C-alpha positions, 0 to 999 in steps of 0.5 A: 866805812863801818856803816857801809860794811854793815849795810853791805852785809845786810844787803848780801844776806837778804839777797842770799835768802831771796835766791835760796830756791836758785841756790838749791837748784845750782847746788843740785846741778853741781852735785849731779855733775860730779856724782852719779845719783843711783836709781833715778835719772839726773833730770828727775832727781833735779825735779824731785829736789825742786818740788821738795824745796818748794814744799819746804819754802811754803811749810816754813813760810819763807814763801807765801801762797800768793808767791807760789801762784806767781811761781806756778804761772812763771813755771808754765810760761818758762816750760812752754818757751823751753818746749819751743826752743828745744824743738827748733834746736836752740839748745838741748837736754842731753841726759836721760829723764823719765819725765821729759816732754818733747825732749824737755825735762819738766824740772826746767820750768823751775829754773824760770820759776826760781827767777819769779821766786827771787823777784817775789822774795826780794820784793818782800825782804827789801820792801820794794816800792815802785814809782812811775810804773806804766798803766797796766795796758801798756806794761801787759802789752809790752810783756806780751810782745817780748814773750811773743818775740822769743817765738817769732824771731826765728821766722820773722824780724827779731824785734828785741832791740826795738823792744829794748828801745820801747823800754825808754818811754815805758820805764824811763821814769820808773824808779824802784826803792828798796830798804836795807836796815833803816835806809832806803835807796833808789835805782832806775827800774831799767838798771835793776832789770839789766843787773838781774839779767847779767847775774842770770847770765852768769848762772846760765854759764854755770848751768851749761858748765855742769852740762844741765843743758847745751847750746849747739856750740857746746856739744864738743867742749864748753864755751862761755855763753854768748854775751848777747844772751844777757839781752834775752835775760834782760827782757825775760826779767822784765816779763817776770817783774811785770807779772808780779806787779800786775798780779799785785794790782789785780789782787788789790782790785779784787780786794778793794784796796789800793796801796799806791805807796807800793806801785804808783 
């Protein structure tokens, strides 16, 4: 029982460090919800906090330059999705901001980037290895199909459930192994996607409660975000993990090294 408690503490501590970027963002959301920041609009203050936090993570070497590259890629992907979703009215950013594009504050991309930051840091801290990972062509095609469906589902059939079914043959045999202390544990890759998606959904509820953005049904009063959004985050985390894995593979290819113990 004592060993279990020690392992749980170690696991929680490494998770907390991996979530550091996201924790700072949520703390800033809470602060600006209860306190009016002078001289600068709320969204621009949040952007300033995100940029400063990113600088601190790099300066303290809590994040590497390679991880920063992944984070930038995901920031741009997330910002593009935000521009589209806000344009069609899926949600809105009601507060004022100097740095807004099409009604979308620039800082919003950092919310997606914080997910990529978590994946990168958790990968390093837990010494992740993945077996049964699909070929690059398959994983990249699935990632592209998931991302495209976020745009097309308003005009044609929503393929999200078919894409979820496609995960079974693609990732059904994939297993992620993570190390806590001296012990290594294993988990089906699909289960890890679902768990992360669930916790992001909880974070989304916190964000909307602090009125950082609103869904149409939250205009008058706050309501819990529909549970169906767990599926959206489930799919989005798959994109982020695929980006991380395939960029690692690309780096290995360009450097002429192959670490089959990490991805196989």
